[in-house]
TORVODREN-83976 format. One record per residue: residue in one letter; chain; y negated, z negated, x of N, C-alpha, C, O in turn. Coordinates in nm, 4 decimals. Each point is the difference from the previous one (the first is absolute). Layout:
BEGIN
+--------+--------+----------+----------+----------+----------+----------+----------+----------+----------+----------+----------+----------+----------+
: residu : chaine :   nnorth :      nup :    neast :  canorth :     caup :   caeast :   cnorth :      cup :    ceast :   onorth :      oup :    oeast :
+--------+--------+----------+----------+----------+----------+----------+----------+----------+----------+----------+----------+----------+----------+
:      A :      A :        Y :        Z :        X :        Y :        Z :        X :        Y :        Z :        X :        Y :        Z :        X :
...
+--------+--------+----------+----------+----------+----------+----------+----------+----------+----------+----------+----------+----------+----------+
//
This chain:
BEGIN
+--------+--------+----------+----------+----------+----------+----------+----------+----------+----------+----------+----------+----------+----------+
: residu : chaine :   nnorth :      nup :    neast :  canorth :     caup :   caeast :   cnorth :      cup :    ceast :   onorth :      oup :    oeast :
+--------+--------+----------+----------+----------+----------+----------+----------+----------+----------+----------+----------+----------+----------+
:      M :      A :   0.7838 :   4.2664 : -17.0682 :  -0.1149 :   0.0024 :   0.0874 :  -0.0880 :   0.1215 :  -0.0333 :  -0.1222 :  -0.0060 :   0.0140 :
:      E :      A :   0.1841 :   0.1148 :  -0.0576 :  -0.0761 :   0.1196 :  -0.0349 :  -0.0992 :  -0.0286 :  -0.1122 :  -0.1114 :   0.0524 :   0.0005 :
:      S :      A :   0.1519 :  -0.1365 :  -0.0979 :  -0.0894 :  -0.0314 :  -0.1116 :  -0.1222 :  -0.0783 :   0.0481 :  -0.1086 :   0.0138 :  -0.0564 :
:      V :      A :   0.1255 :  -0.0950 :   0.1589 :  -0.1124 :  -0.0762 :   0.0552 :  -0.1011 :   0.0946 :   0.0645 :  -0.1203 :  -0.0113 :  -0.0233 :
:      F :      A :   0.1700 :   0.1045 :   0.1044 :  -0.0915 :   0.0927 :   0.0655 :  -0.0669 :   0.0925 :  -0.1007 :  -0.1166 :   0.0359 :   0.0163 :
:      Q :      A :   0.1900 :   0.0029 :  -0.1202 :  -0.0603 :   0.0800 :  -0.1061 :  -0.1112 :  -0.0800 :  -0.0679 :  -0.1074 :   0.0536 :  -0.0277 :
:      A :      A :   0.1331 :  -0.1809 :   0.0011 :  -0.1002 :  -0.0852 :  -0.0650 :  -0.1244 :  -0.0154 :   0.0874 :  -0.1123 :   0.0015 :  -0.0503 :
:      L :      A :   0.1327 :  -0.0161 :   0.1805 :  -0.1125 :  -0.0205 :   0.0908 :  -0.0742 :   0.1295 :   0.0341 :  -0.1056 :  -0.0041 :   0.0631 :
:      S :      A :   0.1600 :   0.1183 :  -0.1042 :  -0.0640 :   0.1281 :   0.0325 :  -0.1239 :   0.0278 :  -0.0841 :  -0.0769 :   0.0906 :   0.0321 :
:      S :      A :   0.0564 :  -0.1660 :  -0.1376 :  -0.1134 :   0.0216 :  -0.0900 :  -0.1146 :  -0.0959 :   0.0314 :   0.0203 :  -0.1207 :   0.0131 :
:      T :      A :  -0.1398 :   0.1757 :  -0.0012 :  -0.1189 :  -0.0825 :   0.0234 :  -0.0213 :  -0.0970 :  -0.1145 :  -0.0332 :  -0.1164 :   0.0226 :
:      V :      A :   0.0520 :   0.1629 :  -0.1456 :  -0.0185 :  -0.0874 :  -0.1166 :   0.0970 :  -0.1176 :   0.0069 :  -0.0390 :  -0.1140 :  -0.0252 :
:      R :      A :   0.1631 :   0.1407 :   0.0586 :   0.0979 :  -0.1094 :   0.0062 :  -0.0298 :  -0.0963 :   0.1142 :   0.0196 :  -0.1207 :  -0.0145 :
:      R :      A :  -0.0663 :   0.1718 :   0.1267 :  -0.0392 :  -0.0908 :   0.1102 :  -0.1184 :  -0.0865 :  -0.0424 :  -0.0069 :  -0.1175 :   0.0360 :
:      K :      A :  -0.0859 :   0.1747 :  -0.1121 :  -0.1137 :  -0.0785 :  -0.0497 :   0.0475 :  -0.1069 :  -0.0995 :  -0.0487 :  -0.1131 :   0.0016 :
:      I :      A :   0.1426 :   0.1493 :  -0.0866 :   0.0551 :  -0.0985 :  -0.0942 :   0.0618 :  -0.1157 :   0.0775 :  -0.0212 :  -0.1160 :  -0.0351 :
:      L :      A :   0.0968 :   0.1459 :   0.1395 :   0.0597 :  -0.1061 :   0.0821 :  -0.1078 :  -0.0878 :   0.0625 :   0.0160 :  -0.1218 :   0.0080 :
:      A :      A :  -0.1248 :   0.1826 :   0.0361 :  -0.1097 :  -0.0782 :   0.0583 :  -0.0609 :  -0.0929 :  -0.1048 :  -0.0284 :  -0.1163 :   0.0289 :
:      Y :      A :   0.0084 :   0.1670 :  -0.1499 :  -0.0533 :  -0.0851 :  -0.1069 :   0.0944 :  -0.1144 :  -0.0336 :  -0.0445 :  -0.1095 :  -0.0343 :
:      L :      A :   0.1735 :   0.1342 :   0.0439 :   0.0982 :  -0.1031 :  -0.0336 :   0.0328 :  -0.0914 :   0.1182 :   0.0857 :  -0.0876 :  -0.0115 :
:      S :      A :  -0.1525 :   0.1071 :   0.1237 :   0.0333 :  -0.0756 :   0.1206 :  -0.0303 :  -0.1490 :  -0.0117 :   0.0661 :  -0.0806 :   0.0655 :
:      K :      A :  -0.1621 :   0.0426 :  -0.1453 :  -0.0371 :  -0.1414 :  -0.0093 :   0.0133 :  -0.0590 :  -0.1392 :  -0.0050 :  -0.1219 :  -0.0161 :
:      T :      A :   0.0221 :   0.2082 :  -0.0870 :   0.0057 :  -0.0502 :  -0.1364 :   0.0819 :   0.0932 :  -0.0862 :   0.0229 :   0.1154 :   0.0365 :
:      S :      A :   0.0208 :  -0.1642 :  -0.1494 :   0.0663 :   0.0868 :  -0.0971 :  -0.1070 :   0.0565 :  -0.0931 :  -0.1020 :  -0.0639 :  -0.0255 :
:      L :      A :   0.1269 :   0.1837 :  -0.0243 :  -0.0938 :   0.0661 :  -0.0905 :   0.0772 :   0.0643 :  -0.1138 :   0.1152 :   0.0400 :   0.0165 :
:      T :      A :  -0.1791 :  -0.0303 :  -0.1314 :   0.0598 :   0.0729 :  -0.1113 :  -0.0220 :   0.1493 :   0.0224 :  -0.0801 :   0.0401 :   0.0844 :
:      A :      A :   0.1515 :   0.0404 :  -0.1601 :  -0.0189 :   0.1457 :   0.0096 :  -0.1444 :   0.0362 :  -0.0335 :  -0.0578 :   0.0889 :   0.0625 :
:      G :      A :   0.0001 :  -0.1564 :  -0.1593 :  -0.1403 :   0.0257 :  -0.0368 :  -0.0952 :  -0.0334 :   0.1130 :  -0.0944 :   0.0749 :   0.0255 :
:      E :      A :   0.1174 :  -0.1856 :   0.0422 :  -0.0852 :  -0.0383 :   0.1128 :   0.0129 :   0.0993 :   0.1146 :  -0.0976 :   0.0295 :   0.0689 :
:      I :      A :   0.2181 :   0.0217 :  -0.0489 :   0.0198 :   0.1013 :   0.1040 :  -0.0672 :   0.1300 :  -0.0420 :  -0.0673 :   0.0644 :   0.0806 :
:      A :      A :   0.0853 :  -0.0258 :  -0.2063 :  -0.0576 :   0.1256 :  -0.0510 :  -0.1512 :   0.0017 :   0.0114 :  -0.0591 :   0.1055 :   0.0231 :
:      D :      A :  -0.0044 :  -0.2211 :  -0.0391 :  -0.1464 :  -0.0087 :   0.0102 :  -0.0509 :   0.0399 :   0.1382 :  -0.1179 :   0.0319 :   0.0153 :
:      R :      A :   0.2039 :  -0.0334 :   0.0839 :  -0.0398 :   0.0286 :   0.1379 :   0.0259 :   0.1459 :   0.0410 :  -0.0279 :   0.0392 :   0.1133 :
:      F :      A :   0.0812 :   0.0398 :  -0.2064 :   0.0336 :   0.1391 :   0.0295 :  -0.0503 :   0.0918 :  -0.1100 :  -0.0188 :  -0.0418 :  -0.1142 :
:      E :      A :  -0.0022 :   0.1647 :   0.1498 :  -0.0379 :   0.1013 :  -0.0980 :   0.1195 :   0.0910 :  -0.0254 :  -0.0057 :   0.1203 :   0.0255 :
:      I :      A :   0.1146 :  -0.1793 :  -0.0762 :   0.1191 :   0.0762 :  -0.0344 :   0.0436 :  -0.0417 :  -0.1401 :  -0.0388 :  -0.1062 :  -0.0486 :
:      S :      A :   0.1181 :   0.1888 :  -0.0147 :   0.0469 :  -0.0298 :  -0.1356 :   0.0986 :  -0.1165 :   0.0028 :   0.0600 :  -0.0297 :   0.1033 :
:      K :      A :  -0.0444 :  -0.0350 :  -0.2171 :   0.0954 :  -0.1113 :  -0.0090 :   0.1439 :   0.0468 :   0.0227 :   0.0770 :  -0.0714 :   0.0643 :
:      P :      A :  -0.0376 :   0.1909 :  -0.1157 :   0.1355 :   0.0464 :   0.0326 :   0.0199 :   0.0228 :   0.1504 :   0.1071 :  -0.0291 :   0.0533 :
:      A :      A :  -0.2094 :   0.0809 :   0.0151 :   0.0108 :   0.0206 :   0.1452 :   0.0128 :  -0.1343 :   0.0713 :   0.0803 :  -0.0140 :   0.0922 :
:      L :      A :  -0.1592 :  -0.0846 :  -0.1347 :   0.0094 :  -0.1336 :   0.0605 :   0.1382 :  -0.0584 :  -0.0236 :   0.0596 :  -0.0582 :   0.0907 :
:      S :      A :  -0.0088 :   0.0734 :  -0.2115 :   0.1335 :  -0.0499 :  -0.0320 :   0.1052 :   0.0627 :   0.0913 :   0.0923 :  -0.0680 :   0.0449 :
:      K :      A :  -0.1063 :   0.1957 :  -0.0180 :   0.0939 :   0.0685 :   0.0902 :  -0.0085 :  -0.0586 :   0.1406 :   0.1026 :  -0.0242 :   0.0636 :
:      H :      A :  -0.2247 :   0.0015 :  -0.0148 :  -0.0172 :  -0.0598 :   0.1335 :   0.0630 :  -0.1396 :   0.0053 :   0.0670 :  -0.0343 :   0.0974 :
:      L :      A :  -0.0885 :  -0.0456 :  -0.2017 :   0.0576 :  -0.1349 :  -0.0029 :   0.1524 :   0.0069 :  -0.0014 :   0.0663 :  -0.0797 :   0.0664 :
:      N :      A :  -0.0111 :   0.1734 :  -0.1409 :   0.1459 :   0.0148 :  -0.0049 :   0.0570 :   0.0416 :   0.1352 :   0.1065 :  -0.0475 :   0.0395 :
:      V :      A :  -0.1763 :   0.1356 :   0.0317 :   0.0461 :   0.0410 :   0.1334 :   0.0016 :  -0.1209 :   0.0933 :   0.0951 :  -0.0194 :   0.0757 :
:      L :      A :  -0.2000 :  -0.0612 :  -0.0813 :  -0.0072 :  -0.1194 :   0.0847 :   0.1082 :  -0.1015 :  -0.0366 :   0.0590 :  -0.0633 :   0.0876 :
:      M :      A :  -0.0337 :   0.0485 :  -0.2176 :   0.1039 :  -0.0938 :  -0.0435 :   0.1385 :   0.0497 :   0.0411 :   0.0826 :  -0.0782 :   0.0471 :
:      N :      A :  -0.0572 :   0.2081 :  -0.0648 :   0.1302 :   0.0560 :   0.0380 :   0.0251 :  -0.0095 :   0.1501 :   0.1149 :  -0.0064 :   0.0438 :
:      A :      A :  -0.2215 :   0.0054 :   0.0345 :   0.0125 :  -0.0148 :   0.1452 :   0.0142 :  -0.1464 :   0.0403 :   0.0246 :  -0.0301 :   0.1169 :
:      G :      A :  -0.0398 :  -0.0609 :  -0.2126 :   0.0130 :  -0.1424 :   0.0289 :  -0.1223 :  -0.0611 :   0.0659 :   0.0077 :  -0.1086 :   0.0574 :
:      L :      A :  -0.1220 :   0.1789 :  -0.0654 :  -0.1216 :  -0.0502 :   0.0643 :  -0.0810 :  -0.0928 :  -0.0899 :  -0.0709 :  -0.0881 :   0.0488 :
:      I :      A :   0.0816 :   0.1079 :  -0.1802 :  -0.0676 :  -0.0885 :  -0.0946 :   0.0994 :  -0.0421 :  -0.1069 :   0.1053 :   0.0612 :  -0.0177 :
:      E :      A :  -0.1419 :  -0.1674 :  -0.0530 :   0.0806 :  -0.0453 :  -0.1135 :  -0.0940 :  -0.0340 :  -0.1137 :  -0.1199 :  -0.0182 :   0.0206 :
:      S :      A :   0.1746 :   0.0097 :  -0.1402 :  -0.0825 :  -0.0299 :  -0.1168 :   0.0510 :  -0.1247 :  -0.0685 :   0.1167 :  -0.0374 :   0.0120 :
:      D :      A :  -0.2079 :  -0.0261 :  -0.0846 :   0.0319 :  -0.1221 :  -0.0724 :  -0.0826 :   0.0001 :  -0.1282 :  -0.1229 :   0.0069 :   0.0051 :
:      K :      A :   0.1895 :  -0.0143 :  -0.1192 :  -0.0720 :  -0.0008 :  -0.1266 :  -0.0500 :  -0.1412 :  -0.0273 :   0.0778 :  -0.0953 :  -0.0045 :
:      Q :      A :  -0.2079 :   0.0839 :  -0.0133 :  -0.0643 :  -0.1281 :  -0.0302 :  -0.0783 :   0.0184 :  -0.1289 :  -0.1095 :   0.0563 :   0.0005 :
:      G :      A :   0.1660 :  -0.1039 :  -0.1110 :  -0.0625 :   0.0225 :  -0.1292 :   0.0089 :   0.1474 :  -0.0351 :   0.1076 :   0.0597 :   0.0041 :
:      Q :      A :  -0.2216 :  -0.0016 :  -0.0387 :  -0.0004 :   0.1417 :  -0.0355 :  -0.0266 :   0.0917 :   0.1186 :  -0.0033 :   0.1219 :  -0.0163 :
:      Y :      A :  -0.0156 :  -0.1773 :   0.1336 :  -0.0327 :   0.0796 :   0.1192 :   0.1145 :  -0.0006 :   0.1008 :   0.0730 :  -0.0981 :   0.0139 :
:      V :      A :  -0.0600 :   0.2093 :   0.0549 :   0.0949 :   0.0099 :   0.1108 :  -0.0805 :  -0.0092 :   0.1285 :  -0.0914 :   0.0793 :   0.0225 :
:      H :      A :   0.1251 :  -0.1758 :   0.0614 :  -0.0677 :  -0.0196 :   0.1276 :   0.0860 :   0.0589 :   0.1114 :   0.1217 :  -0.0184 :   0.0033 :
:      Y :      A :  -0.1874 :   0.0893 :   0.0873 :   0.0680 :   0.0609 :   0.1140 :  -0.0406 :  -0.0741 :   0.1258 :  -0.1149 :  -0.0416 :   0.0149 :
:      R :      A :   0.2107 :   0.0255 :   0.0759 :  -0.0281 :  -0.0685 :   0.1258 :   0.0858 :   0.0601 :   0.1100 :   0.1044 :   0.0601 :  -0.0250 :
:      L :      A :  -0.1514 :  -0.0781 :   0.1461 :   0.0712 :   0.0470 :   0.1180 :   0.1277 :  -0.0819 :   0.0174 :  -0.0005 :  -0.1212 :  -0.0214 :
:      V :      A :   0.1078 :   0.1860 :   0.0594 :   0.1240 :  -0.0706 :   0.0333 :  -0.0159 :  -0.0481 :   0.1439 :   0.0107 :   0.0786 :   0.0942 :
:      K :      A :  -0.0357 :  -0.2054 :  -0.0786 :  -0.0346 :  -0.0545 :   0.1316 :   0.1157 :   0.0023 :   0.0989 :  -0.0227 :   0.0089 :   0.1206 :
:      N :      A :   0.1478 :  -0.0170 :  -0.1696 :   0.1123 :  -0.0030 :   0.0940 :   0.0506 :   0.1399 :   0.0335 :   0.1050 :   0.0140 :   0.0627 :
:      N :      A :  -0.1780 :   0.0895 :  -0.1034 :   0.0357 :   0.1374 :   0.0338 :  -0.0687 :   0.0343 :   0.1322 :  -0.1221 :  -0.0113 :   0.0113 :
:      L :      A :   0.1981 :   0.0521 :   0.0861 :  -0.0530 :   0.0278 :   0.1335 :  -0.1106 :   0.1054 :  -0.0047 :  -0.1033 :  -0.0158 :   0.0650 :
:      F :      A :   0.1241 :   0.1228 :  -0.1413 :  -0.0992 :   0.1063 :  -0.0055 :  -0.1280 :  -0.0465 :  -0.0677 :  -0.1096 :   0.0354 :   0.0433 :
:      A :      A :   0.1226 :  -0.1145 :  -0.1493 :  -0.1184 :  -0.0533 :  -0.0669 :  -0.0758 :  -0.0928 :   0.0942 :  -0.1230 :   0.0022 :   0.0043 :
:      S :      A :   0.1966 :  -0.0837 :   0.0713 :  -0.0637 :  -0.0905 :   0.0962 :  -0.0708 :   0.0782 :   0.1103 :  -0.1101 :  -0.0359 :   0.0418 :
:      M :      A :   0.1750 :   0.1441 :   0.0055 :  -0.0634 :   0.0831 :   0.1032 :  -0.1262 :   0.0662 :  -0.0552 :  -0.1024 :   0.0057 :   0.0682 :
:      N :      A :   0.1099 :   0.0442 :  -0.1917 :  -0.1166 :   0.0620 :  -0.0608 :  -0.1127 :  -0.1018 :  -0.0131 :  -0.1155 :   0.0310 :   0.0293 :
:      D :      A :   0.1485 :  -0.1526 :  -0.0732 :  -0.0999 :  -0.1052 :  -0.0143 :  -0.0680 :  -0.0278 :   0.1340 :  -0.1214 :  -0.0197 :   0.0052 :
:      F :      A :   0.1991 :   0.0180 :   0.1024 :  -0.0550 :  -0.0211 :   0.1335 :  -0.0874 :   0.1178 :   0.0436 :  -0.1107 :  -0.0200 :   0.0501 :
:      L :      A :   0.1600 :   0.1422 :  -0.0691 :  -0.0720 :   0.1192 :   0.0455 :  -0.1291 :   0.0245 :  -0.0765 :  -0.0927 :   0.0611 :   0.0532 :
:      V :      A :   0.0855 :  -0.1077 :  -0.1768 :  -0.1226 :   0.0173 :  -0.0794 :  -0.1192 :  -0.0636 :   0.0711 :  -0.1133 :   0.0455 :  -0.0154 :
:      N :      A :   0.1388 :  -0.1504 :   0.0931 :  -0.1081 :  -0.0663 :   0.0731 :  -0.0697 :   0.0933 :   0.0983 :  -0.1172 :  -0.0197 :   0.0318 :
:      F :      A :   0.1883 :   0.1208 :   0.0161 :  -0.0547 :   0.0900 :   0.1019 :  -0.0449 :   0.1339 :  -0.0582 :  -0.0561 :   0.0834 :   0.0711 :
:      C :      A :   0.0804 :  -0.0637 :  -0.1981 :  -0.0347 :   0.1265 :  -0.0649 :  -0.1409 :  -0.0105 :  -0.0573 :  -0.0262 :  -0.0877 :  -0.0823 :
:      P :      A :  -0.0652 :   0.1752 :   0.1243 :  -0.1384 :  -0.0086 :  -0.0493 :  -0.0099 :   0.0114 :  -0.1516 :  -0.0915 :  -0.0554 :  -0.0610 :
:      E :      A :   0.1847 :   0.1264 :   0.0008 :  -0.0007 :   0.0144 :  -0.1450 :   0.0676 :  -0.1186 :  -0.0682 :  -0.0411 :  -0.0409 :  -0.1085 :
:      G :      A :   0.1433 :  -0.0136 :   0.1708 :   0.0789 :  -0.1058 :  -0.0604 :  -0.0595 :  -0.1387 :   0.0112 :   0.0173 :  -0.0821 :  -0.0901 :
:      R :      A :  -0.0872 :   0.0544 :   0.1992 :  -0.0544 :  -0.1345 :   0.0219 :  -0.0925 :  -0.0454 :  -0.1139 :   0.0145 :  -0.1130 :  -0.0468 :
:      P :      A :  -0.1088 :   0.1962 :   0.0005 :  -0.0846 :  -0.0440 :  -0.1118 :   0.0801 :  -0.0268 :  -0.1279 :  -0.0354 :  -0.0887 :  -0.0776 :
:      L :      A :   0.1424 :   0.1643 :   0.0556 :   0.0820 :  -0.0215 :  -0.1187 :   0.0722 :  -0.1336 :   0.0086 :   0.0115 :  -0.0719 :  -0.0993 :
:      K :      A :   0.0372 :   0.0389 :   0.2194 :   0.0675 :  -0.1280 :   0.0193 :  -0.0993 :  -0.1148 :  -0.0176 :   0.0344 :  -0.1040 :  -0.0563 :
:      M :      A :  -0.1566 :   0.1225 :   0.1041 :  -0.1027 :  -0.1036 :  -0.0165 :  -0.0333 :  -0.0181 :  -0.1484 :  -0.0182 :  -0.1123 :  -0.0472 :
:      E :      A :   0.0107 :   0.2235 :  -0.0254 :  -0.0252 :  -0.0085 :  -0.1442 :   0.1144 :  -0.0741 :  -0.0687 :  -0.0231 :  -0.0803 :  -0.0903 :
:      S :      A :   0.1462 :   0.1072 :   0.1330 :   0.1165 :  -0.0683 :  -0.0544 :  -0.0098 :  -0.1511 :   0.0211 :   0.0312 :  -0.0779 :  -0.0901 :
:      A :      A :  -0.0741 :   0.0377 :   0.2074 :  -0.0165 :  -0.1432 :   0.0293 :  -0.1085 :  -0.0611 :  -0.0876 :   0.0139 :  -0.1134 :  -0.0460 :
:      E :      A :  -0.1222 :   0.1878 :   0.0224 :  -0.1077 :  -0.0494 :  -0.0863 :   0.0479 :  -0.0149 :  -0.1444 :  -0.0377 :  -0.0955 :  -0.0679 :
:      I :      A :   0.1199 :   0.1886 :   0.0206 :   0.0560 :  -0.0091 :  -0.1350 :   0.0852 :  -0.1251 :  -0.0118 :  -0.0104 :  -0.0744 :  -0.0975 :
:      E :      A :   0.0958 :   0.0514 :   0.1986 :   0.0865 :  -0.1173 :  -0.0004 :  -0.0823 :  -0.1286 :   0.0010 :   0.0330 :  -0.0952 :  -0.0708 :
:      A :      A :  -0.1391 :   0.0917 :   0.1500 :  -0.0856 :  -0.1195 :   0.0045 :  -0.0660 :  -0.0221 :  -0.1364 :  -0.0130 :  -0.1140 :  -0.0447 :
:      G :      A :  -0.0278 :   0.2205 :  -0.0205 :  -0.0595 :  -0.0117 :  -0.1333 :   0.0994 :  -0.0514 :  -0.1020 :  -0.0367 :  -0.0784 :  -0.0875 :
:      K :      A :   0.1618 :   0.1210 :   0.0967 :   0.1036 :  -0.0474 :  -0.0921 :   0.0235 :  -0.1487 :   0.0203 :   0.0165 :  -0.0746 :  -0.0964 :
:      K :      A :  -0.0149 :   0.0314 :   0.2230 :   0.0247 :  -0.1429 :   0.0278 :  -0.1163 :  -0.0861 :  -0.0475 :   0.0218 :  -0.1113 :  -0.0477 :
:      S :      A :  -0.1453 :   0.1606 :   0.0599 :  -0.1137 :  -0.0808 :  -0.0432 :  -0.0114 :  -0.0076 :  -0.1514 :  -0.0634 :  -0.0912 :  -0.0530 :
:      N :      A :   0.1245 :   0.1868 :  -0.0174 :  -0.0024 :  -0.0022 :  -0.1461 :   0.1064 :  -0.0910 :  -0.0580 :  -0.0033 :  -0.0313 :  -0.1190 :
:      N :      A :   0.0987 :  -0.0121 :   0.2026 :   0.1072 :  -0.0878 :  -0.0489 :  -0.0417 :  -0.1400 :   0.0046 :   0.0769 :  -0.0886 :  -0.0371 :
+--------+--------+----------+----------+----------+----------+----------+----------+----------+----------+----------+----------+----------+----------+
//
């Protein structure tokens, strides 16, 4: 449980969870939304994965990250993002990305 709270203590990691709330994204797609180095982003993703909040799936040459939906803390974060003034726009953007992916298929 300590790893979950450590993961949620970072604003960047909470934003990553908000982006992953409605769709999966590659590390590159996540990196495009932040002004941090790729090694720093990789560290944030590893912290989230070690806490069991996100999982990865290799699809071709890309690794896609997504929220672990059956994780209680991830589900609570997904719910709370709706009430967070900073998180709500990120969740809406996530939904728009997912809608764009579906229309391209």
